C-alpha positions in Angstrom: 170.9 -10.3 -73.3 169.4 -10.5 -70.0 167.1 -8.2 -68.4 168.6 -4.5 -67.8 167.4 -5.1 -63.9 170.6 -7.0 -63.2 172.6 -5.6 -66.3 174.8 -2.5 -65.6 176.6 -0.4 -68.2 179.6 0.5 -67.0 181.3 2.1 -69.9 179.5 3.1 -73.0 179.6 -0.3 -74.7 180.7 -2.6 -71.7 178.4 -4.0 -69.3 178.4 -6.2 -66.0 175.8 -8.6 -65.1 176.4 -11.2 -62.4 174.5 -13.9 -64.7 177.1 -13.5 -67.5 181.0 -14.5 -67.1 180.7 -14.4 -63.5 180.0 -10.6 -64.3 183.5 -9.7 -65.9 182.8 -6.7 -68.0 182.0 -7.6 -72.0 181.0 -5.8 -74.7 177.3 -5.1 -74.7 175.1 -7.7 -76.5 177.0 -10.3 -76.1 178.9 -13.1 -73.9 182.4 -11.4 -75.1 184.6 -10.0 -72.1 186.7 -6.6 -72.8 189.9 -8.1 -71.5 189.4 -10.8 -74.2 189.7 -8.3 -77.0 192.0 -6.0 -75.4 194.2 -8.9 -74.4 194.5 -10.1 -78.3 195.1 -6.6 -79.4 197.4 -6.6 -77.2 199.1 -10.1 -78.4 199.4 -8.0 -81.9 196.0 -9.5 -84.1 194.7 -7.5 -85.9 191.3 -5.1 -86.1 189.9 -6.5 -88.7 191.0 -10.2 -87.7 189.4 -9.7 -84.2 186.2 -8.5 -86.0 185.9 -11.4 -88.1 186.6 -13.9 -85.3 184.1 -12.7 -82.7 181.6 -10.7 -85.0 182.0 -7.3 -84.1 181.9 -3.7 -85.4 185.1 -1.5 -84.8 182.8 0.7 -82.7 182.7 -2.8 -80.2 186.2 -2.8 -80.4 186.5 0.8 -79.5 184.7 0.2 -76.4 187.4 -2.4 -75.0 190.0 -0.4 -75.7 188.1 2.7 -74.1 187.3 1.0 -71.4 190.9 -0.6 -70.8 192.2 3.2 -71.1 189.5 4.5 -68.3 190.3 1.7 -66.0 194.0 2.7 -66.3 193.1 6.8 -65.8 191.7 5.1 -62.3 195.0 3.4 -61.1 197.3 4.6 -58.9 200.3 3.6 -58.6 202.6 4.4 -55.8 206.4 4.4 -56.7 208.6 3.1 -53.4 211.9 4.5 -53.3 214.6 2.3 -52.3 217.4 3.6 -50.1 
């Protein structure tokens, strides 16, 4: 992975670095975007299949899910009532 001077851990196990995947949040020590893992799980892929396909651990997959949950918790949704 790139030097830590340009790498920021934005969630435990999830990092961003402008030089890696154009700054997308990736699983630490990889070039695998957190979004990819969450999307595959949402699409019905099993944790085991993802672990095998990308050589990830359960902890790394949990990091991607935790990051996604953290981002959703911070999201503000404004509901506009209809007349």
